[in-house]
C-alpha positions in Angstrom: 5.7 -51.6 49.1 5.9 -54.4 46.8 6.5 -53.5 42.9 6.7 -55.4 40.0 7.3 -54.5 36.4 6.5 -55.6 33.0 7.1 -55.0 30.1 4.6 -55.7 27.0 5.3 -55.6 23.5 1.7 -56.7 21.5 -1.9 -56.1 22.8 -1.5 -60.1 22.7 0.7 -60.1 25.5 -1.3 -57.6 27.4 -4.3 -59.7 27.3 -2.3 -62.7 28.2 -0.6 -61.3 31.3 -4.3 -60.4 31.9 -5.2 -64.2 32.1 -2.4 -65.1 34.3 -3.5 -62.8 36.9 -7.1 -63.3 36.3 -6.4 -67.2 36.9 -4.8 -66.9 39.8 -7.0 -63.9 41.8 -8.7 -64.2 44.9 -11.7 -62.6 45.7 -11.7 -59.0 47.8 -9.1 -57.5 45.4 -9.1 -54.3 44.0 -6.9 -53.6 40.9 -6.2 -49.7 40.1 -5.7 -49.1 36.7 -3.9 -45.9 35.8 -2.9 -44.4 32.2 -3.6 -41.9 29.5 -6.4 -43.1 26.7 -5.3 -46.1 24.3 -2.3 -47.6 26.6 -4.5 -50.6 27.5 -6.4 -50.4 30.7 -9.7 -52.3 29.1 -7.5 -55.1 27.6 -5.8 -55.8 30.5 -9.3 -56.1 32.2 -10.9 -58.3 29.2 -7.4 -60.6 30.1 -8.3 -61.1 33.9 -11.8 -61.3 33.2 -10.9 -64.3 30.6 -8.8 -65.5 33.5 -11.5 -65.6 35.7 -13.9 -67.6 33.2 -16.0 -64.3 32.3 -16.2 -65.1 28.3 -14.3 -61.7 27.0 -17.7 -60.6 24.6 -18.9 -59.3 27.5 -16.2 -57.1 28.3 -16.2 -54.0 27.5 -15.1 -50.4 28.8 -18.2 -49.1 30.7 -17.5 -45.6 29.9 -21.3 -44.6 29.7 -22.6 -47.0 32.4 -19.4 -46.4 34.4 -20.0 -50.2 35.5 -20.7 -53.5 34.3 -20.9 -56.9 36.2 -19.8 -60.0 34.9 -20.5 -63.7 36.4 -17.6 -65.8 36.1 -15.7 -68.0 39.1 -15.8 -64.5 41.0 -18.6 -62.1 40.5 -15.8 -58.8 39.0 -17.4 -55.1 39.4 -15.5 -53.3 36.2 -15.5 -49.8 36.3 -14.4 -47.1 33.9 -14.5 -43.6 35.9 -13.4 -41.6 32.4 -15.9 -39.6 32.9 -15.5 -38.7 36.2 -14.4 -35.2 37.4 -12.9 -36.1 40.7 -13.9 -37.7 43.7 -17.0 -35.8 44.6 -18.8 -37.4 41.5 -17.3 -41.3 42.6 -19.7 -40.2 45.5 -22.3 -38.7 43.8 -22.5 -42.7 41.7 -22.1 -45.0 44.8 -18.5 -45.8 44.6 -17.7 -46.6 48.1 -20.7 -49.1 48.7 -19.1 -51.5 45.8 -16.0 -51.4 47.5 -17.9 -53.4 50.1 -18.9 -55.8 47.5 -15.4 -55.8 46.2 -15.2 -58.5 49.1 -16.8 -61.2 47.5 -15.3 -60.4 43.5 -13.7 -58.2 42.3 -13.2 -54.9 41.3 -11.0 -53.3 38.7 -11.1 -49.7 38.5 -9.9 -47.5 34.9 -9.1 -44.6 35.6 -8.6 -44.7 39.0 -6.8 -41.8 39.6 -9.6 -39.9 39.7 -11.0 -41.1 43.2 -7.1 -41.7 44.4 -7.7 -40.1 47.8 -10.9 -42.6 48.7 -9.1 -46.1 47.4 -8.7 -48.3 49.8 -5.2 -48.6 51.3 -5.3 -52.7 50.3 -5.7 -51.9 46.1 -3.2 -53.4 43.7 -2.2 -49.9 41.3 -1.7 -50.8 37.9 0.4 -47.8 35.9 0.7 -47.8 32.5 3.6 -46.2 30.0 3.4 -45.7 26.8 6.7 -47.0 25.3 6.0 -47.2 21.9 3.4 -48.5 18.7 2.6 -51.7 20.8 5.2 -51.8 23.8 4.2 -50.8 27.4 5.7 -50.7 31.4 2.9 -52.0 33.5 3.9 -51.4 36.9 2.0 -53.5 39.8 2.5 -51.9 43.2 1.0 -52.9 46.0 0.6 -52.9 50.0 -0.8 -56.6 49.6 2.1 -59.3 50.6 0.5 -61.8 49.1 0.7 -60.2 45.9 4.6 -60.6 46.0 4.4 -64.1 46.1 1.7 -64.2 43.1 4.4 -61.9 41.2 7.5 -64.0 41.7 6.0 -66.7 40.9 4.0 -65.7 37.6 8.0 -65.2 36.7 9.0 -68.4 37.1 6.7 -69.9 35.0 
């Protein structure tokens, strides 16, 4: 397992981190965002989408839609599972169909812990911890070796 930890001191820093990630993100990645309400999941998603050339004004949390699709350098499938009770609800909305579509683009799942048992093994897991009003600890983990090089490169820039 490859793990990387970042500290964000502001919403702008979280957005900038997401943008750096999006600029270098290849097709086929599933990003599972985990953390409490207000921790920065949607903000990081907006940054990732900006890095994928999706206009920021298009990116909002799909809490009531469950899935938003955006067009950028790669297609982005943005899910917000806040309203789901668990895995059964995930099957009901056809979430596994999106896993196969993720090969052509990027899938970002907010509240991914609600369906953790059906997530593919090669996801990028992102866990948020609130340290203070503006400071966040953001931990990335993945079994994907290529992610290792990506984060090492980001640290040196």
